[in-house]
DOLUMSE-635620 format. One record per residue (C-alpha): residue in three letters; z, x, y. Coordinates in nm, 2 decimals, decimal comma. Each point is the difference from the previous one (the first is absolute). Example, Ala and Ser with C-alpha at 12.3 -4.5 7.8 and 13.67 -1.06 7.14 Angstrom:
// DOLUMSE-635620
DRENMAR    aa        Z        X        Y
DRENMAR   ALA     0,78     1,23    -0,45
DRENMAR   SER    -0,07     0,14     0,34
// end
This chain:
// DOLUMSE-635620
DRENMAR    aa        Z        X        Y
DRENMAR   MET     0,00     0,00     0,00
DRENMAR   ASN    -0,07     0,11     0,35
DRENMAR   PRO     0,30     0,12     0,21
DRENMAR   THR     0,13    -0,24     0,26
DRENMAR   ALA     0,15     0,03     0,34
DRENMAR   LEU     0,15    -0,19     0,29
DRENMAR   ILE    -0,04     0,09     0,37
DRENMAR   ALA     0,26    -0,10     0,26
DRENMAR   GLU    -0,13     0,07     0,35
DRENMAR   ASP     0,06    -0,22     0,30
DRENMAR   GLU    -0,31     0,12     0,19
DRENMAR   PRO    -0,31    -0,18    -0,16
DRENMAR   LEU    -0,25     0,26     0,10
DRENMAR   LEU     0,20     0,28    -0,14
DRENMAR   ALA     0,06    -0,19    -0,32
DRENMAR   GLN    -0,37    -0,06    -0,03
DRENMAR   ALA    -0,07     0,37     0,06
DRENMAR   LEU     0,25     0,11    -0,26
DRENMAR   LYS    -0,15    -0,24    -0,25
DRENMAR   ALA    -0,35     0,12     0,07
DRENMAR   GLU     0,10     0,37    -0,03
DRENMAR   LEU     0,18    -0,07    -0,33
DRENMAR   ALA    -0,31    -0,17    -0,13
DRENMAR   ALA    -0,20     0,32     0,07
DRENMAR   ALA     0,27     0,24    -0,13
DRENMAR   TRP     0,11    -0,20    -0,30
DRENMAR   PRO    -0,27    -0,26    -0,10
DRENMAR   GLU     0,20    -0,11    -0,31
DRENMAR   LEU     0,30    -0,11     0,21
DRENMAR   GLN     0,04    -0,37     0,04
DRENMAR   VAL     0,18    -0,10     0,32
DRENMAR   LEU     0,18    -0,32    -0,10
DRENMAR   ALA     0,11    -0,10     0,35
DRENMAR   THR     0,04     0,11     0,36
DRENMAR   ILE     0,32    -0,12     0,17
DRENMAR   GLY     0,10     0,03     0,36
DRENMAR   ASP     0,38     0,00    -0,01
DRENMAR   GLY     0,28     0,15    -0,21
DRENMAR   ARG     0,14    -0,33    -0,13
DRENMAR   GLY    -0,34    -0,12    -0,12
DRENMAR   ALA    -0,06     0,34    -0,16
DRENMAR   VAL     0,32    -0,02    -0,20
DRENMAR   ARG    -0,09    -0,36    -0,11
DRENMAR   GLU    -0,36     0,08    -0,10
DRENMAR   ALA     0,09     0,33    -0,17
DRENMAR   LEU     0,25    -0,18    -0,22
DRENMAR   ARG    -0,26    -0,27    -0,08
DRENMAR   LEU    -0,29     0,24    -0,06
DRENMAR   LEU     0,18     0,31    -0,14
DRENMAR   PRO    -0,26     0,25     0,12
DRENMAR   GLN     0,01     0,36    -0,11
DRENMAR   VAL    -0,02     0,15     0,35
DRENMAR   LEU     0,15    -0,10     0,33
DRENMAR   PHE    -0,14     0,11     0,33
DRENMAR   PHE     0,27    -0,09     0,26
DRENMAR   ASP    -0,03     0,04     0,37
DRENMAR   ILE     0,34     0,15     0,11
DRENMAR   ARG     0,01    -0,22     0,32
DRENMAR   MET    -0,06    -0,37    -0,05
DRENMAR   PRO     0,15    -0,30     0,18
DRENMAR   GLY     0,31    -0,15    -0,15
DRENMAR   LEU     0,08     0,20    -0,31
DRENMAR   ASP    -0,16     0,35     0,03
DRENMAR   GLY    -0,16     0,20    -0,28
DRENMAR   LEU     0,32     0,18    -0,07
DRENMAR   GLY     0,20    -0,32    -0,04
DRENMAR   ALA    -0,27    -0,16    -0,21
DRENMAR   ALA    -0,01     0,29    -0,23
DRENMAR   ALA     0,38     0,01    -0,03
DRENMAR   GLU     0,00    -0,37    -0,09
DRENMAR   LEU    -0,26     0,04    -0,26
DRENMAR   ALA     0,19     0,29    -0,16
DRENMAR   ASP     0,28    -0,24    -0,07
DRENMAR   SER    -0,20    -0,30    -0,10
DRENMAR   TRP    -0,29     0,14    -0,19
DRENMAR   PRO    -0,02    -0,15    -0,35
DRENMAR   THR    -0,01     0,33    -0,20
DRENMAR   ASP    -0,02    -0,20    -0,33
DRENMAR   GLU    -0,33    -0,14     0,11
DRENMAR   ALA    -0,17     0,29     0,17
DRENMAR   PRO     0,07     0,37     0,08
DRENMAR   MET     0,12     0,05     0,36
DRENMAR   PRO    -0,31     0,07     0,22
DRENMAR   GLN    -0,10     0,32     0,17
DRENMAR   LEU     0,10    -0,01     0,37
DRENMAR   VAL    -0,21     0,13     0,28
DRENMAR   PHE     0,10    -0,03     0,37
DRENMAR   VAL    -0,26    -0,06     0,27
DRENMAR   THR     0,11     0,14     0,33
DRENMAR   ALA    -0,14     0,09     0,35
DRENMAR   TYR     0,02     0,37     0,05
DRENMAR   ASP     0,35     0,12     0,07
DRENMAR   GLU     0,09     0,37     0,01
DRENMAR   TYR     0,34    -0,03    -0,18
DRENMAR   ALA    -0,12    -0,27    -0,25
DRENMAR   ALA    -0,31     0,20    -0,09
DRENMAR   ARG     0,20     0,32    -0,04
DRENMAR   ALA     0,26    -0,17    -0,22
DRENMAR   PHE    -0,27    -0,15    -0,22
DRENMAR   GLU    -0,19     0,33    -0,03
DRENMAR   THR     0,32     0,19    -0,08
DRENMAR   GLN     0,09    -0,24    -0,28
DRENMAR   ALA    -0,37    -0,03    -0,12
DRENMAR   ILE     0,03    -0,37     0,04
DRENMAR   ASP    -0,31    -0,22     0,02
DRENMAR   TYR    -0,07    -0,17     0,33
DRENMAR   VAL    -0,30    -0,13     0,19
DRENMAR   LEU    -0,04     0,07     0,37
DRENMAR   LYS    -0,14    -0,26     0,24
DRENMAR   PRO    -0,29     0,00     0,07
DRENMAR   VAL    -0,09     0,07    -0,36
DRENMAR   GLN    -0,11     0,36    -0,07
DRENMAR   PRO    -0,23     0,01    -0,30
DRENMAR   GLU     0,09     0,35    -0,11
DRENMAR   ARG     0,38    -0,08     0,01
DRENMAR   LEU    -0,07    -0,33    -0,18
DRENMAR   ARG    -0,19     0,18    -0,28
DRENMAR   LYS     0,30     0,23    -0,06
DRENMAR   THR     0,22    -0,31    -0,02
DRENMAR   VAL    -0,23    -0,18    -0,24
DRENMAR   LEU    -0,01     0,31    -0,23
DRENMAR   ARG     0,38     0,01    -0,02
DRENMAR   LEU     0,02    -0,37    -0,06
DRENMAR   GLN    -0,25     0,02    -0,28
DRENMAR   GLN     0,20     0,28    -0,16
DRENMAR   ALA     0,32    -0,20     0,03
DRENMAR   LEU    -0,15    -0,31    -0,15
DRENMAR   THR    -0,14     0,20    -0,29
DRENMAR   ALA     0,35     0,14    -0,06
DRENMAR   GLN     0,13    -0,35    -0,04
DRENMAR   GLN    -0,21    -0,05    -0,32
DRENMAR   PRO     0,03    -0,12    -0,27
DRENMAR   SER     0,04    -0,35     0,13
DRENMAR   LYS     0,29    -0,09    -0,24
DRENMAR   PRO     0,22     0,31    -0,02
DRENMAR   ALA     0,32     0,02    -0,21
DRENMAR   LEU     0,31    -0,12     0,17
DRENMAR   ALA     0,14     0,35     0,07
DRENMAR   ALA    -0,34     0,11     0,15
DRENMAR   ALA    -0,01    -0,31     0,21
DRENMAR   ASP     0,35     0,07     0,14
DRENMAR   GLU    -0,09     0,35     0,08
DRENMAR   MET    -0,32    -0,11     0,17
DRENMAR   LEU     0,20    -0,25     0,21
DRENMAR   GLU     0,24     0,27     0,11
DRENMAR   GLN    -0,29     0,23     0,09
DRENMAR   THR    -0,16    -0,27     0,21
DRENMAR   LEU     0,33    -0,09     0,17
DRENMAR   ALA     0,05     0,37     0,08
DRENMAR   GLN    -0,35     0,00     0,16
DRENMAR   TRP     0,08    -0,31     0,20
DRENMAR   ARG     0,33     0,15     0,12
DRENMAR   GLN    -0,19     0,31     0,12
DRENMAR   VAL    -0,26    -0,21     0,17
DRENMAR   LEU     0,25    -0,22     0,18
DRENMAR   ALA     0,22     0,29     0,10
DRENMAR   ALA    -0,30     0,18     0,15
DRENMAR   ALA    -0,13    -0,31     0,18
DRENMAR   SER     0,35    -0,09     0,13
DRENMAR   GLY     0,11     0,35     0,12
DRENMAR   GLY    -0,34     0,15     0,08
DRENMAR   ALA    -0,06    -0,21     0,31
DRENMAR   GLN     0,26     0,19     0,19
DRENMAR   PRO     0,17     0,34     0,00
DRENMAR   PRO     0,34     0,03    -0,17
DRENMAR   ALA     0,31    -0,02     0,22
DRENMAR   ALA     0,14     0,33     0,12
DRENMAR   ALA     0,36    -0,08    -0,12
DRENMAR   PRO     0,16    -0,28    -0,21
DRENMAR   LEU     0,18    -0,28     0,17
DRENMAR   ARG     0,37     0,03     0,05
DRENMAR   MET     0,05    -0,32     0,20
DRENMAR   VAL    -0,19    -0,33     0,01
DRENMAR   ALA    -0,02    -0,20     0,33
DRENMAR   ALA     0,01    -0,36    -0,13
DRENMAR   SER     0,07    -0,34     0,15
DRENMAR   ASP     0,26    -0,24    -0,14
DRENMAR   ALA    -0,10    -0,34    -0,15
DRENMAR   GLY     0,01    -0,16     0,34
DRENMAR   GLY    -0,22     0,26     0,15
DRENMAR   SER     0,23     0,04     0,30
DRENMAR   THR     0,16     0,33    -0,08
DRENMAR   VAL    -0,15     0,33    -0,12
DRENMAR   ARG     0,23     0,21    -0,22
DRENMAR   MET    -0,03     0,36    -0,11
DRENMAR   VAL     0,03    -0,03    -0,38
DRENMAR   PRO     0,07     0,33    -0,18
DRENMAR   ILE    -0,26     0,06    -0,27
DRENMAR   ASP     0,28     0,09    -0,24
DRENMAR   GLU     0,12    -0,37     0,01
DRENMAR   VAL    -0,34    -0,15    -0,08
DRENMAR   LEU    -0,03    -0,12    -0,36
DRENMAR   TYR    -0,36    -0,13     0,02
DRENMAR   PHE    -0,29    -0,10     0,22
DRENMAR   GLU    -0,21    -0,31    -0,06
DRENMAR   ALA    -0,32    -0,09     0,19
DRENMAR   ALA    -0,01    -0,36     0,10
DRENMAR   ASP    -0,27    -0,15     0,23
DRENMAR   LYS    -0,01     0,21     0,32
DRENMAR   TYR     0,34     0,16    -0,06
DRENMAR   ILE     0,18     0,23    -0,24
DRENMAR   ARG     0,34    -0,12    -0,12
DRENMAR   VAL     0,26     0,29     0,01
DRENMAR   LEU     0,28    -0,08    -0,25
DRENMAR   THR     0,33     0,17    -0,01
DRENMAR   ALA     0,30    -0,10    -0,22
DRENMAR   GLN     0,12    -0,25     0,26
DRENMAR   HIS    -0,27    -0,06     0,25
DRENMAR   GLU    -0,37    -0,07     0,05
DRENMAR   TYR    -0,21     0,13     0,29
DRENMAR   LEU    -0,36    -0,02     0,10
DRENMAR   ILE    -0,26     0,26     0,11
DRENMAR   ARG    -0,37    -0,03     0,09
DRENMAR   THR    -0,11     0,34    -0,14
DRENMAR   PRO    -0,28    -0,05    -0,27
DRENMAR   LEU     0,12     0,09    -0,35
DRENMAR   LYS    -0,27     0,27    -0,05
DRENMAR   GLN     0,12     0,17     0,32
DRENMAR   LEU     0,36    -0,03    -0,09
DRENMAR   LEU    -0,07     0,16    -0,34
DRENMAR   THR    -0,11     0,32     0,18
DRENMAR   GLN     0,34     0,02     0,17
DRENMAR   LEU     0,21    -0,04    -0,32
DRENMAR   GLU     0,10     0,28    -0,24
DRENMAR   PRO    -0,19    -0,09    -0,33
DRENMAR   GLU     0,27     0,12    -0,22
DRENMAR   VAL     0,25    -0,22     0,18
DRENMAR   PHE    -0,21    -0,32     0,04
DRENMAR   TRP    -0,23    -0,12    -0,27
DRENMAR   GLN    -0,27    -0,26     0,04
DRENMAR   VAL     0,04    -0,24    -0,28
DRENMAR   HIS    -0,23    -0,28     0,12
DRENMAR   ARG    -0,28    -0,03     0,26
DRENMAR   ALA     0,26    -0,16     0,24
DRENMAR   VAL     0,33     0,17    -0,11
DRENMAR   VAL     0,15     0,35     0,03
DRENMAR   VAL     0,34     0,06    -0,15
DRENMAR   ARG     0,27     0,27     0,03
DRENMAR   SER    -0,02     0,17    -0,35
DRENMAR   SER     0,37     0,08    -0,01
DRENMAR   ALA     0,08    -0,37     0,06
DRENMAR   ILE    -0,18    -0,12    -0,32
DRENMAR   GLU     0,27    -0,12    -0,24
DRENMAR   ALA    -0,20    -0,16    -0,28
DRENMAR   VAL    -0,36    -0,08    -0,11
DRENMAR   HIS    -0,07    -0,32    -0,18
DRENMAR   ARG    -0,31    -0,12    -0,18
DRENMAR   ASP    -0,07    -0,37    -0,02
DRENMAR   GLU    -0,18    -0,20    -0,27
DRENMAR   ALA    -0,34     0,06     0,16
DRENMAR   GLY     0,06     0,38     0,00
DRENMAR   LYS     0,05     0,03     0,37
DRENMAR   LEU     0,27     0,23     0,14
DRENMAR   HIS     0,28    -0,09     0,25
DRENMAR   LEU     0,26     0,22     0,16
DRENMAR   ASP     0,37    -0,05     0,08
DRENMAR   LEU     0,11     0,19     0,31
DRENMAR   ARG     0,36     0,10     0,06
DRENMAR   GLY     0,13    -0,21     0,30
DRENMAR   ARG    -0,28    -0,27    -0,01
DRENMAR   PRO     0,00    -0,32    -0,20
DRENMAR   GLU    -0,38    -0,06    -0,03
DRENMAR   LYS    -0,23     0,14    -0,27
DRENMAR   ILE    -0,28     0,22     0,12
DRENMAR   PRO    -0,34    -0,04    -0,18
DRENMAR   VAL    -0,18     0,31    -0,12
DRENMAR   SER    -0,38     0,01     0,02
DRENMAR   ARG    -0,20     0,10    -0,31
DRENMAR   LEU    -0,13     0,29     0,21
DRENMAR   TYR     0,36     0,14     0,03
DRENMAR   ALA     0,14    -0,09    -0,34
DRENMAR   HIS    -0,06     0,36    -0,12
DRENMAR   LEU     0,30     0,11     0,21
DRENMAR   PHE     0,23    -0,18    -0,24
DRENMAR   ARG    -0,17     0,06    -0,33
DRENMAR   ALA     0,29     0,22    -0,13
DRENMAR   MET     0,26    -0,26     0,10
// end
């Protein structure tokens, strides 16, 4: 069967150009759908189960990073292998450098045929490596872990590559209280976890909740990675505050944090952090 793909790009002319260049570089590829927003891309990807995703990083509503993170959690791996992920991006010095350093596939806007041919070759090799179509269970699990590792690499490069790293880690967080009338300087040592919610990030300590407007991807560059772990596309937790890890009947992981009553969901992308637990 011919390989299949889905394109998520909010600019129709650019989506049409990418589709045309793909037809030239990879005639066997069947583009199942072209979607203009992240929510629609998630919905159609789960319906069509393509083998390759071309996601524009910046889209209205849910962006390409968020759409990819949602798919990582909801992809039905018992029905189809997780797809190969390629980000489509306008030229950005830091993002391009990050992608090149990690040897990650990306497509620049406007489409550059030579760059696209390199991406197509890597995709073809990756899809060939997924054969046979019905591997043994152990092989399937290993393949899934390899794909998830690639997705983590792609998402990390796309998230952190758009801006230079912070010069020094945060020691204090300037955050507003629930009423928004007071700004408090919260010591980073008191923060148990951060959670992205709408236009804000919730800052949770043992007794209090505060709000900041810093985007999560920017906040991550200011946190020490060995101290704060990202466990979900919207959640970063203090690693030393993790008290227990639970697996529910569906196989999904949740965390208990010392000092907080709620359970924290762990995305499939980050479940590897707790494999030994």
